[in-house]
Each structure stands twice: as C-alpha cells, then as structure tokens.
PDB file of N, H, CA, C and O in Angstrom:
ATOM      1  N   UNK A   1       0.670  -1.191  -0.131  1.00  0.00           N
ATOM      2  CA  UNK A   1       0.057   0.086   0.091  1.00  0.00           C
ATOM      3  C   UNK A   1       1.286   1.134   0.489  1.00  0.00           C
ATOM      4  O   UNK A   1       2.212   1.083   1.298  1.00  0.00           O
ATOM      5  N   UNK A   2       0.745   2.279  -0.659  1.00  0.00           N
ATOM      6  H   UNK A   2      -0.008   2.320  -1.316  1.00  0.00           H
ATOM      7  CA  UNK A   2       1.350   3.711  -0.893  1.00  0.00           C
ATOM      8  C   UNK A   2       0.171   4.630  -0.564  1.00  0.00           C
ATOM      9  O   UNK A   2      -0.937   4.858  -1.049  1.00  0.00           O
ATOM     10  N   UNK A   3       0.923   5.072   0.513  1.00  0.00           N
ATOM     11  H   UNK A   3       1.823   4.887   0.907  1.00  0.00           H
ATOM     12  CA  UNK A   3       0.015   6.506   0.818  1.00  0.00           C
ATOM     13  C   UNK A   3       0.744   7.442   0.102  1.00  0.00           C
ATOM     14  O   UNK A   3       1.975   7.446   0.134  1.00  0.00           O
ATOM     15  N   UNK A   4      -0.025   8.381  -0.659  1.00  0.00           N
ATOM     16  H   UNK A   4      -1.024   8.378  -0.686  1.00  0.00           H
ATOM     17  CA  UNK A   4       0.520   9.393  -1.604  1.00  0.00           C
ATOM     18  C   UNK A   4      -0.334  10.512  -1.510  1.00  0.00           C
ATOM     19  O   UNK A   4      -0.370  11.465  -2.289  1.00  0.00           O
ATOM     20  N   UNK A   5      -1.184  10.287  -0.261  1.00  0.00           N
ATOM     21  H   UNK A   5      -1.155   9.513   0.372  1.00  0.00           H
ATOM     22  CA  UNK A   5      -1.782  11.777  -0.052  1.00  0.00           C
ATOM     23  C   UNK A   5      -0.938  13.333   0.443  1.00  0.00           C
ATOM     24  O   UNK A   5       0.266  13.276   0.696  1.00  0.00           O
ATOM     25  N   UNK A   6      -1.524  14.376   0.522  1.00  0.00           N
ATOM     26  H   UNK A   6      -2.501  14.423   0.317  1.00  0.00           H
ATOM     27  CA  UNK A   6      -0.471  15.305   0.876  1.00  0.00           C
ATOM     28  C   UNK A   6       0.448  15.033   1.670  1.00  0.00           C
ATOM     29  O   UNK A   6       0.170  14.094   2.416  1.00  0.00           O
ATOM     30  N   UNK A   7       1.725  15.609   1.851  1.00  0.00           N
ATOM     31  H   UNK A   7       1.951  16.371   1.245  1.00  0.00           H
ATOM     32  CA  UNK A   7       2.654  15.228   2.869  1.00  0.00           C
ATOM     33  C   UNK A   7       2.825  16.668   3.970  1.00  0.00           C
ATOM     34  O   UNK A   7       3.737  17.494   4.010  1.00  0.00           O
ATOM     35  N   UNK A   8       1.551  16.568   4.812  1.00  0.00           N
ATOM     36  H   UNK A   8       0.810  15.897   4.781  1.00  0.00           H
ATOM     37  CA  UNK A   8       1.565  16.959   5.852  1.00  0.00           C
ATOM     38  C   UNK A   8       0.687  15.787   6.953  1.00  0.00           C
ATOM     39  O   UNK A   8       0.462  14.577   6.928  1.00  0.00           O
ATOM     40  N   UNK A   9       0.337  17.062   7.983  1.00  0.00           N
ATOM     41  H   UNK A   9       0.519  18.044   8.003  1.00  0.00           H
ATOM     42  CA  UNK A   9      -0.476  16.407   8.480  1.00  0.00           C
ATOM     43  C   UNK A   9      -1.737  15.875   8.318  1.00  0.00           C
ATOM     44  O   UNK A   9      -2.099  14.716   8.523  1.00  0.00           O
ATOM     45  N   UNK A  10      -2.457  16.945   7.884  1.00  0.00           N
ATOM     46  H   UNK A  10      -2.163  17.886   7.718  1.00  0.00           H
ATOM     47  CA  UNK A  10      -3.958  17.068   7.174  1.00  0.00           C
ATOM     48  C   UNK A  10      -4.011  15.979   6.166  1.00  0.00           C
ATOM     49  O   UNK A  10      -5.048  15.361   5.929  1.00  0.00           O
ATOM     50  N   UNK A  11      -2.785  15.735   5.528  1.00  0.00           N
ATOM     51  H   UNK A  11      -1.942  16.237   5.721  1.00  0.00           H
ATOM     52  CA  UNK A  11      -2.425  14.408   4.448  1.00  0.00           C
ATOM     53  C   UNK A  11      -2.408  13.205   4.739  1.00  0.00           C
ATOM     54  O   UNK A  11      -2.677  12.444   3.810  1.00  0.00           O
ATOM     55  N   UNK A  12      -2.135  12.664   5.925  1.00  0.00           N
ATOM     56  H   UNK A  12      -1.917  13.283   6.680  1.00  0.00           H
ATOM     57  CA  UNK A  12      -2.058  11.423   6.642  1.00  0.00           C
ATOM     58  C   UNK A  12      -3.233  11.716   7.634  1.00  0.00           C
ATOM     59  O   UNK A  12      -3.102  10.988   8.618  1.00  0.00           O
ATOM     60  N   UNK A  13      -4.306  12.501   7.727  1.00  0.00           N
ATOM     61  H   UNK A  13      -4.413  13.093   6.928  1.00  0.00           H
ATOM     62  CA  UNK A  13      -5.092  12.139   8.675  1.00  0.00           C
ATOM     63  C   UNK A  13      -6.392  11.872   7.762  1.00  0.00           C
ATOM     64  O   UNK A  13      -7.496  11.581   8.222  1.00  0.00           O
ATOM     65  N   UNK A  14      -6.030  12.042   6.152  1.00  0.00           N
ATOM     66  H   UNK A  14      -5.133  12.277   5.778  1.00  0.00           H
ATOM     67  CA  UNK A  14      -6.972  11.605   5.382  1.00  0.00           C
ATOM     68  C   UNK A  14      -6.762  10.339   5.178  1.00  0.00           C
ATOM     69  O   UNK A  14      -7.649   9.507   5.370  1.00  0.00           O
ATOM     70  N   UNK A  15      -5.317   9.968   4.677  1.00  0.00           N
ATOM     71  H   UNK A  15      -4.597  10.644   4.521  1.00  0.00           H
ATOM     72  CA  UNK A  15      -4.907   8.733   4.441  1.00  0.00           C
ATOM     73  C   UNK A  15      -5.302   7.287   5.784  1.00  0.00           C
ATOM     74  O   UNK A  15      -5.626   6.137   5.486  1.00  0.00           O
ATOM     75  N   UNK A  16      -5.240   7.491   6.306  1.00  0.00           N
ATOM     76  H   UNK A  16      -4.977   8.425   6.548  1.00  0.00           H
ATOM     77  CA  UNK A  16      -5.259   6.389   7.860  1.00  0.00           C
ATOM     78  C   UNK A  16      -6.285   5.908   8.299  1.00  0.00           C
ATOM     79  O   UNK A  16      -6.419   4.750   8.695  1.00  0.00           O
ATOM     80  N   UNK A  17      -7.501   7.164   8.256  1.00  0.00           N
ATOM     81  H   UNK A  17      -7.393   8.105   7.934  1.00  0.00           H
ATOM     82  CA  UNK A  17      -8.832   6.765   8.560  1.00  0.00           C
ATOM     83  C   UNK A  17      -9.437   6.385   7.095  1.00  0.00           C
ATOM     84  O   UNK A  17     -10.184   5.470   7.440  1.00  0.00           O
ATOM     85  N   UNK A  18      -9.549   6.460   6.115  1.00  0.00           N
ATOM     86  H   UNK A  18      -8.942   7.204   5.835  1.00  0.00           H
ATOM     87  CA  UNK A  18      -9.822   5.965   4.900  1.00  0.00           C
ATOM     88  C   UNK A  18      -9.373   4.678   5.011  1.00  0.00           C
ATOM     89  O   UNK A  18     -10.320   3.893   5.056  1.00  0.00           O
ATOM     90  N   UNK A  19      -7.761   3.888   5.103  1.00  0.00           N
ATOM     91  H   UNK A  19      -6.992   4.526   5.066  1.00  0.00           H
ATOM     92  CA  UNK A  19      -7.247   2.990   4.930  1.00  0.00           C
ATOM     93  C   UNK A  19      -7.762   2.168   6.121  1.00  0.00           C
ATOM     94  O   UNK A  19      -7.979   1.000   5.798  1.00  0.00           O
ATOM     95  N   UNK A  20      -8.072   2.507   7.674  1.00  0.00           N
ATOM     96  H   UNK A  20      -7.897   3.456   7.937  1.00  0.00           H
ATOM     97  CA  UNK A  20      -8.881   1.750   8.459  1.00  0.00           C
ATOM     98  C   UNK A  20      -9.911   1.267   7.895  1.00  0.00           C
ATOM     99  O   UNK A  20     -10.178   0.067   7.959  1.00  0.00           O
ATOM    100  N   UNK A  21     -10.707   2.222   7.198  1.00  0.00           N
ATOM    101  H   UNK A  21     -10.489   3.196   7.146  1.00  0.00           H
ATOM    102  CA  UNK A  21     -12.716   1.830   6.666  1.00  0.00           C
ATOM    103  C   UNK A  21     -12.300   0.709   5.780  1.00  0.00           C
ATOM    104  O   UNK A  21     -13.192  -0.127   5.631  1.00  0.00           O
ATOM    105  N   UNK A  22     -10.927   0.406   5.003  1.00  0.00           N
ATOM    106  H   UNK A  22     -10.203   1.085   5.124  1.00  0.00           H
ATOM    107  CA  UNK A  22     -10.997  -0.650   4.174  1.00  0.00           C
ATOM    108  C   UNK A  22     -11.256  -2.035   4.563  1.00  0.00           C
ATOM    109  O   UNK A  22     -11.751  -2.951   3.906  1.00  0.00           O
ATOM    110  N   UNK A  23     -10.772  -2.000   5.901  1.00  0.00           N
ATOM    111  H   UNK A  23     -10.370  -1.256   6.435  1.00  0.00           H
ATOM    112  CA  UNK A  23     -10.801  -3.428   6.682  1.00  0.00           C
ATOM    113  C   UNK A  23      -9.242  -4.426   6.398  1.00  0.00           C
ATOM    114  O   UNK A  23      -8.883  -5.492   6.897  1.00  0.00           O
ATOM    115  N   UNK A  24      -8.455  -3.335   5.176  1.00  0.00           N
ATOM    116  H   UNK A  24      -8.747  -2.469   4.771  1.00  0.00           H
ATOM    117  CA  UNK A  24      -7.190  -3.950   5.182  1.00  0.00           C
ATOM    118  C   UNK A  24      -6.586  -4.205   6.248  1.00  0.00           C
ATOM    119  O   UNK A  24      -6.606  -3.416   7.193  1.00  0.00           O
ATOM    120  N   UNK A  25      -5.826  -5.564   6.282  1.00  0.00           N
ATOM    121  H   UNK A  25      -5.810  -6.205   5.515  1.00  0.00           H
ATOM    122  CA  UNK A  25      -5.030  -5.764   7.732  1.00  0.00           C
ATOM    123  C   UNK A  25      -3.552  -6.199   7.236  1.00  0.00           C
ATOM    124  O   UNK A  25      -3.680  -6.892   6.227  1.00  0.00           O
ATOM    125  N   UNK A  26      -2.282  -6.044   7.570  1.00  0.00           N
ATOM    126  H   UNK A  26      -2.178  -5.480   8.390  1.00  0.00           H
ATOM    127  CA  UNK A  26      -1.144  -6.626   7.551  1.00  0.00           C
ATOM    128  C   UNK A  26      -0.747  -6.333   6.614  1.00  0.00           C
ATOM    129  O   UNK A  26      -0.208  -7.210   5.939  1.00  0.00           O
ATOM    130  N   UNK A  27      -0.812  -4.931   6.092  1.00  0.00           N
ATOM    131  H   UNK A  27      -1.250  -4.219   6.640  1.00  0.00           H
ATOM    132  CA  UNK A  27      -0.254  -4.702   4.625  1.00  0.00           C
ATOM    133  C   UNK A  27       0.970  -3.766   5.329  1.00  0.00           C
ATOM    134  O   UNK A  27       1.160  -3.350   6.472  1.00  0.00           O
ATOM    135  N   UNK A  28       1.589  -3.671   4.245  1.00  0.00           N
ATOM    136  H   UNK A  28       1.436  -4.009   3.316  1.00  0.00           H
ATOM    137  CA  UNK A  28       3.120  -3.073   4.602  1.00  0.00           C
ATOM    138  C   UNK A  28       2.593  -1.380   3.655  1.00  0.00           C
ATOM    139  O   UNK A  28       2.079  -1.290   2.541  1.00  0.00           O
ATOM    140  N   UNK A  29       2.982  -0.237   4.644  1.00  0.00           N
ATOM    141  H   UNK A  29       3.400  -0.311   5.550  1.00  0.00           H
ATOM    142  CA  UNK A  29       2.433   0.794   4.116  1.00  0.00           C
ATOM    143  C   UNK A  29       3.778   1.881   4.024  1.00  0.00           C
ATOM    144  O   UNK A  29       4.491   2.145   4.992  1.00  0.00           O
ATOM    145  N   UNK A  30       3.947   2.421   2.706  1.00  0.00           N
ATOM    146  H   UNK A  30       3.368   2.207   1.920  1.00  0.00           H
ATOM    147  CA  UNK A  30       4.962   3.310   2.168  1.00  0.00           C
ATOM    148  C   UNK A  30       4.319   4.430   2.208  1.00  0.00           C
ATOM    149  O   UNK A  30       3.097   4.556   2.132  1.00  0.00           O
ATOM    150  N   UNK A  31       5.305   5.477   2.355  1.00  0.00           N
ATOM    151  H   UNK A  31       6.298   5.374   2.416  1.00  0.00           H
ATOM    152  CA  UNK A  31       5.189   6.739   1.685  1.00  0.00           C
ATOM    153  C   UNK A  31       5.549   6.998   0.766  1.00  0.00           C
ATOM    154  O   UNK A  31       6.646   6.455   0.642  1.00  0.00           O
ATOM    155  N   UNK A  32       5.208   7.777  -0.419  1.00  0.00           N
ATOM    156  H   UNK A  32       4.316   8.219  -0.319  1.00  0.00           H
ATOM    157  CA  UNK A  32       5.451   8.522  -1.374  1.00  0.00           C
ATOM    158  C   UNK A  32       5.979  10.136  -0.885  1.00  0.00           C
ATOM    159  O   UNK A  32       5.165  10.999  -0.556  1.00  0.00           O
ATOM    160  N   UNK A  33       6.982  10.289  -0.897  1.00  0.00           N
ATOM    161  H   UNK A  33       7.643   9.587  -1.164  1.00  0.00           H
ATOM    162  CA  UNK A  33       7.624  11.668   0.076  1.00  0.00           C
ATOM    163  C   UNK A  33       7.663  12.943  -1.656  1.00  0.00           C
ATOM    164  O   UNK A  33       8.641  12.846  -2.398  1.00  0.00           O
ATOM    165  N   UNK A  34       7.052  13.492  -1.842  1.00  0.00           N
ATOM    166  H   UNK A  34       6.258  13.571  -1.240  1.00  0.00           H
ATOM    167  CA  UNK A  34       7.200  13.855  -3.060  1.00  0.00           C
ATOM    168  C   UNK A  34       6.444  15.988  -3.097  1.00  0.00           C
ATOM    169  O   UNK A  34       5.241  16.208  -2.959  1.00  0.00           O
ATOM    170  N   UNK A  35       7.176  16.806  -3.241  1.00  0.00           N
ATOM    171  H   UNK A  35       8.154  16.627  -3.353  1.00  0.00           H
ATOM    172  CA  UNK A  35       7.018  17.683  -3.081  1.00  0.00           C
ATOM    173  C   UNK A  35       6.609  19.128  -4.159  1.00  0.00           C
ATOM    174  O   UNK A  35       6.398  20.315  -3.910  1.00  0.00           O
ATOM    175  N   UNK A  36       6.636  18.205  -5.600  1.00  0.00           N
ATOM    176  H   UNK A  36       6.807  17.240  -5.802  1.00  0.00           H
ATOM    177  CA  UNK A  36       6.801  18.464  -6.797  1.00  0.00           C
ATOM    178  C   UNK A  36       6.144  17.437  -7.378  1.00  0.00           C
ATOM    179  O   UNK A  36       6.197  16.300  -6.907  1.00  0.00           O
ATOM    180  N   UNK A  37       5.186  17.863  -8.893  1.00  0.00           N
ATOM    181  H   UNK A  37       5.142  18.786  -9.275  1.00  0.00           H
ATOM    182  CA  UNK A  37       4.566  17.104  -9.481  1.00  0.00           C
ATOM    183  C   UNK A  37       5.276  17.086 -11.028  1.00  0.00           C
ATOM    184  O   UNK A  37       4.667  16.728 -12.036  1.00  0.00           O
ATOM    185  N   UNK A  38       6.713  17.552 -11.005  1.00  0.00           N
ATOM    186  H   UNK A  38       7.208  17.843 -10.186  1.00  0.00           H
ATOM    187  CA  UNK A  38       7.658  17.327 -12.044  1.00  0.00           C
ATOM    188  C   UNK A  38       7.656  15.817 -12.405  1.00  0.00           C
ATOM    189  O   UNK A  38       7.737  15.019 -11.472  1.00  0.00           O
ATOM    190  N   UNK A  39       7.565  15.323 -13.774  1.00  0.00           N
ATOM    191  H   UNK A  39       7.500  15.972 -14.532  1.00  0.00           H
ATOM    192  CA  UNK A  39       8.087  14.064 -13.518  1.00  0.00           C
ATOM    193  C   UNK A  39       9.150  13.469 -12.898  1.00  0.00           C
ATOM    194  O   UNK A  39       8.920  12.548 -12.114  1.00  0.00           O
ATOM    195  N   UNK A  40      10.381  13.858 -13.124  1.00  0.00           N
ATOM    196  H   UNK A  40      10.568  14.606 -13.761  1.00  0.00           H
ATOM    197  CA  UNK A  40      11.741  13.606 -12.523  1.00  0.00           C
ATOM    198  C   UNK A  40      11.573  13.414 -11.092  1.00  0.00           C
ATOM    199  O   UNK A  40      12.246  12.575 -10.492  1.00  0.00           O
ATOM    200  N   UNK A  41      10.541  14.293 -10.397  1.00  0.00           N
ATOM    201  H   UNK A  41       9.994  14.974 -10.884  1.00  0.00           H
ATOM    202  CA  UNK A  41      10.220  14.444  -8.688  1.00  0.00           C
ATOM    203  C   UNK A  41       9.372  13.073  -8.744  1.00  0.00           C
ATOM    204  O   UNK A  41       9.848  12.108  -8.146  1.00  0.00           O
ATOM    205  N   UNK A  42       8.490  12.966  -9.234  1.00  0.00           N
ATOM    206  H   UNK A  42       8.104  13.750  -9.720  1.00  0.00           H
ATOM    207  CA  UNK A  42       7.761  11.562  -9.073  1.00  0.00           C
ATOM    208  C   UNK A  42       8.311  10.089  -9.076  1.00  0.00           C
ATOM    209  O   UNK A  42       8.056   9.084  -8.413  1.00  0.00           O
ATOM    210  N   UNK A  43       9.396  10.465 -10.366  1.00  0.00           N
ATOM    211  H   UNK A  43       9.603  11.282 -10.905  1.00  0.00           H
ATOM    212  CA  UNK A  43      10.167   8.848 -10.322  1.00  0.00           C
ATOM    213  C   UNK A  43      10.731   8.909  -9.155  1.00  0.00           C
ATOM    214  O   UNK A  43      10.376   8.051  -8.347  1.00  0.00           O
ATOM    215  N   UNK A  44      11.676   9.838  -8.757  1.00  0.00           N
ATOM    216  H   UNK A  44      11.964  10.535  -9.413  1.00  0.00           H
ATOM    217  CA  UNK A  44      12.759   9.796  -7.995  1.00  0.00           C
ATOM    218  C   UNK A  44      11.674   9.028  -6.498  1.00  0.00           C
ATOM    219  O   UNK A  44      11.834   7.988  -5.860  1.00  0.00           O
ATOM    220  N   UNK A  45      10.765   9.963  -6.420  1.00  0.00           N
ATOM    221  H   UNK A  45      10.635  10.808  -6.939  1.00  0.00           H
ATOM    222  CA  UNK A  45       9.979   9.626  -4.906  1.00  0.00           C
ATOM    223  C   UNK A  45       9.337   7.826  -4.855  1.00  0.00           C
ATOM    224  O   UNK A  45       9.038   7.142  -3.875  1.00  0.00           O
ATOM    225  N   UNK A  46       9.307   7.528  -6.185  1.00  0.00           N
ATOM    226  H   UNK A  46       9.550   8.083  -6.980  1.00  0.00           H
ATOM    227  CA  UNK A  46       8.715   6.268  -6.062  1.00  0.00           C
ATOM    228  C   UNK A  46       9.755   5.112  -6.091  1.00  0.00           C
ATOM    229  O   UNK A  46       9.759   3.899  -5.881  1.00  0.00           O
ATOM    230  N   UNK A  47      10.565   6.007  -6.427  1.00  0.00           N
ATOM    231  H   UNK A  47      10.561   6.992  -6.598  1.00  0.00           H
ATOM    232  CA  UNK A  47      12.091   4.828  -6.838  1.00  0.00           C
ATOM    233  C   UNK A  47      12.790   4.906  -4.889  1.00  0.00           C
ATOM    234  O   UNK A  47      13.417   3.923  -4.493  1.00  0.00           O
ATOM    235  N   UNK A  48      12.652   5.670  -4.273  1.00  0.00           N
ATOM    236  H   UNK A  48      12.142   6.468  -4.595  1.00  0.00           H
ATOM    237  CA  UNK A  48      13.012   5.837  -2.843  1.00  0.00           C
ATOM    238  C   UNK A  48      11.601   6.421  -2.019  1.00  0.00           C
ATOM    239  O   UNK A  48      11.264   7.565  -1.714  1.00  0.00           O
ATOM    240  N   UNK A  49      10.902   4.984  -1.794  1.00  0.00           N
ATOM    241  H   UNK A  49      11.177   4.054  -2.041  1.00  0.00           H
ATOM    242  CA  UNK A  49       9.503   5.592  -0.864  1.00  0.00           C
ATOM    243  C   UNK A  49       9.917   5.018   0.419  1.00  0.00           C
ATOM    244  O   UNK A  49      10.639   4.031   0.557  1.00  0.00           O
ATOM    245  N   UNK A  50       9.479   5.612   1.193  1.00  0.00           N
ATOM    246  H   UNK A  50       8.893   6.414   1.081  1.00  0.00           H
ATOM    247  CA  UNK A  50      10.007   5.512   2.609  1.00  0.00           C
ATOM    248  C   UNK A  50       8.866   4.771   3.654  1.00  0.00           C
ATOM    249  O   UNK A  50       7.729   4.490   3.272  1.00  0.00           O
ATOM    250  N   UNK A  51       9.324   4.527   4.914  1.00  0.00           N
ATOM    251  H   UNK A  51      10.247   4.755   5.225  1.00  0.00           H
ATOM    252  CA  UNK A  51       8.680   3.957   5.990  1.00  0.00           C
ATOM    253  C   UNK A  51       7.561   4.978   6.555  1.00  0.00           C
ATOM    254  O   UNK A  51       7.513   6.202   6.429  1.00  0.00           O
ATOM    255  N   UNK A  52       6.538   3.961   7.318  1.00  0.00           N
ATOM    256  H   UNK A  52       6.577   2.967   7.420  1.00  0.00           H
ATOM    257  CA  UNK A  52       5.275   4.905   7.428  1.00  0.00           C
ATOM    258  C   UNK A  52       5.472   5.682   8.906  1.00  0.00           C
ATOM    259  O   UNK A  52       4.759   6.588   9.336  1.00  0.00           O
ATOM    260  N   UNK A  53       6.429   5.185   9.447  1.00  0.00           N
ATOM    261  H   UNK A  53       7.008   4.448   9.098  1.00  0.00           H
ATOM    262  CA  UNK A  53       6.811   5.654  10.693  1.00  0.00           C
ATOM    263  C   UNK A  53       6.265   7.176  11.243  1.00  0.00           C
ATOM    264  O   UNK A  53       5.379   7.427  12.059  1.00  0.00           O
ATOM    265  N   UNK A  54       7.146   8.082  10.470  1.00  0.00           N
ATOM    266  H   UNK A  54       7.866   7.878   9.807  1.00  0.00           H
ATOM    267  CA  UNK A  54       7.284   9.761  10.383  1.00  0.00           C
ATOM    268  C   UNK A  54       5.690   9.979  10.116  1.00  0.00           C
ATOM    269  O   UNK A  54       4.959  10.748  10.740  1.00  0.00           O
ATOM    270  N   UNK A  55       5.314   9.091   9.004  1.00  0.00           N
ATOM    271  H   UNK A  55       5.908   8.467   8.497  1.00  0.00           H
ATOM    272  CA  UNK A  55       3.686   9.844   8.716  1.00  0.00           C
ATOM    273  C   UNK A  55       2.628   9.501   9.933  1.00  0.00           C
ATOM    274  O   UNK A  55       1.775  10.354  10.176  1.00  0.00           O
ATOM    275  N   UNK A  56       2.647   8.444  10.606  1.00  0.00           N
ATOM    276  H   UNK A  56       3.340   7.750  10.408  1.00  0.00           H
ATOM    277  CA  UNK A  56       1.911   7.856  11.891  1.00  0.00           C
ATOM    278  C   UNK A  56       1.766   8.958  12.823  1.00  0.00           C
ATOM    279  O   UNK A  56       0.772   9.440  13.367  1.00  0.00           O
ATOM    280  N   UNK A  57       3.272   9.298  12.884  1.00  0.00           N
ATOM    281  H   UNK A  57       4.080   8.907  12.442  1.00  0.00           H
ATOM    282  CA  UNK A  57       3.376  10.570  14.336  1.00  0.00           C
ATOM    283  C   UNK A  57       2.775  12.048  13.448  1.00  0.00           C
ATOM    284  O   UNK A  57       2.351  12.953  14.166  1.00  0.00           O
ATOM    285  N   UNK A  58       2.760  12.186  12.465  1.00  0.00           N
ATOM    286  H   UNK A  58       3.104  11.451  11.881  1.00  0.00           H
ATOM    287  CA  UNK A  58       1.613  13.138  11.373  1.00  0.00           C
ATOM    288  C   UNK A  58       0.362  13.089  12.226  1.00  0.00           C
ATOM    289  O   UNK A  58      -0.246  13.854  12.975  1.00  0.00           O
ATOM    290  N   UNK A  59       0.222  11.565  11.674  1.00  0.00           N
ATOM    291  H   UNK A  59       0.716  10.944  11.065  1.00  0.00           H
ATOM    292  CA  UNK A  59      -1.092  11.348  11.895  1.00  0.00           C
ATOM    293  C   UNK A  59      -1.989  12.074  13.547  1.00  0.00           C
ATOM    294  O   UNK A  59      -2.963  12.763  13.849  1.00  0.00           O
ATOM    295  N   UNK A  60      -0.777  11.291  14.236  1.00  0.00           N
ATOM    296  H   UNK A  60       0.015  10.731  13.991  1.00  0.00           H
ATOM    297  CA  UNK A  60      -1.543  11.237  15.902  1.00  0.00           C
ATOM    298  C   UNK A  60      -1.670  12.875  15.833  1.00  0.00           C
ATOM    299  O   UNK A  60      -2.711  13.395  16.233  1.00  0.00           O
ATOM    300  N   UNK A  61      -0.938  13.424  15.483  1.00  0.00           N
ATOM    301  H   UNK A  61      -0.092  13.002  15.158  1.00  0.00           H
ATOM    302  CA  UNK A  61      -0.828  15.283  15.694  1.00  0.00           C
ATOM    303  C   UNK A  61      -1.760  15.342  15.039  1.00  0.00           C
ATOM    304  O   UNK A  61      -2.634  15.291  15.904  1.00  0.00           O
ATOM    305  N   UNK A  62      -2.237  15.410  14.163  1.00  0.00           N
ATOM    306  H   UNK A  62      -1.527  15.451  13.460  1.00  0.00           H
ATOM    307  CA  UNK A  62      -3.804  15.594  13.314  1.00  0.00           C
ATOM    308  C   UNK A  62      -4.665  15.506  13.944  1.00  0.00           C
ATOM    309  O   UNK A  62      -5.359  16.477  14.248  1.00  0.00           O
ATOM    310  N   UNK A  63      -4.873  14.370  14.316  1.00  0.00           N
ATOM    311  H   UNK A  63      -4.310  13.582  14.070  1.00  0.00           H
ATOM    312  CA  UNK A  63      -5.662  13.852  15.076  1.00  0.00           C
ATOM    313  C   UNK A  63      -6.301  14.293  16.553  1.00  0.00           C
ATOM    314  O   UNK A  63      -7.482  14.326  16.899  1.00  0.00           O
ATOM    315  N   UNK A  64      -4.969  14.654  17.371  1.00  0.00           N
ATOM    316  H   UNK A  64      -4.010  14.627  17.090  1.00  0.00           H
ATOM    317  CA  UNK A  64      -5.130  15.374  18.717  1.00  0.00           C
ATOM    318  C   UNK A  64      -5.669  17.034  18.168  1.00  0.00           C
ATOM    319  O   UNK A  64      -6.425  17.682  18.892  1.00  0.00           O
ATOM    320  N   UNK A  65      -5.353  17.392  17.305  1.00  0.00           N
ATOM    321  H   UNK A  65      -4.739  16.866  16.717  1.00  0.00           H
ATOM    322  CA  UNK A  65      -5.087  18.846  16.940  1.00  0.00           C
ATOM    323  C   UNK A  65      -6.781  18.508  16.348  1.00  0.00           C
ATOM    324  O   UNK A  65      -7.404  19.531  16.630  1.00  0.00           O
ATOM    325  N   UNK A  66      -7.432  17.830  15.883  1.00  0.00           N
ATOM    326  H   UNK A  66      -6.926  16.999  15.654  1.00  0.00           H
ATOM    327  CA  UNK A  66      -9.001  17.760  15.476  1.00  0.00           C
ATOM    328  C   UNK A  66      -9.597  17.422  17.120  1.00  0.00           C
ATOM    329  O   UNK A  66     -10.693  17.803  17.532  1.00  0.00           O
ATOM    330  N   UNK A  67      -9.060  16.993  17.548  1.00  0.00           N
ATOM    331  H   UNK A  67      -8.170  16.683  17.213  1.00  0.00           H
ATOM    332  CA  UNK A  67     -10.111  16.686  18.960  1.00  0.00           C
ATOM    333  C   UNK A  67     -10.277  17.728  19.781  1.00  0.00           C
ATOM    334  O   UNK A  67     -11.370  17.925  20.312  1.00  0.00           O
ATOM    335  N   UNK A  68      -8.828  18.824  20.073  1.00  0.00           N
ATOM    336  H   UNK A  68      -7.940  18.664  19.642  1.00  0.00           H
ATOM    337  CA  UNK A  68      -8.850  19.585  20.915  1.00  0.00           C
ATOM    338  C   UNK A  68      -9.542  20.841  19.912  1.00  0.00           C
ATOM    339  O   UNK A  68      -9.736  21.885  20.535  1.00  0.00           O
ATOM    340  N   UNK A  69      -9.795  20.859  18.969  1.00  0.00           N
ATOM    341  H   UNK A  69      -9.637  20.011  18.462  1.00  0.00           H
ATOM    342  CA  UNK A  69     -10.258  22.084  18.303  1.00  0.00           C
ATOM    343  C   UNK A  69     -12.047  21.888  18.507  1.00  0.00           C
ATOM    344  O   UNK A  69     -12.816  22.742  18.066  1.00  0.00           O
TER     345      UNK A  69
END
C-alpha cells in the first residue's frame, strides 16, 4: 500500500481513517514523499518510497489537533 496523500498532517489525517475503513490488515504501508509534480520528482519519489513511521506521528498530531479544535 502506498500513501500518496499530501505530505503534511492533514494528508496523513485523510489517509489513515480511509485506510482503516477498508478493513485491510497486515499490509505494509510505504510513503511517497514528494513536494513537486514534475515527472523527475515523481519518479525519484517512487524509487525511494519511505517507511510510514514519521507519517504515523503526523497522523497522531493531526488527530490530537482535530480533537482539541
């Protein structure tokens, strides 16, 4: 599974609830970290997909902010 949502807390807050609603279990999630939509940047991003550990932290931040708002 590749998370291609926006690279910020709100992008993470979109991906994980949607992913959880699918009921998918035990899937490896990789993160596409790009800030440009230029072809070279996209290709480079897919060649260097990252772990979702940092992204999970951003999701938790977004969730806490959502609750506090």
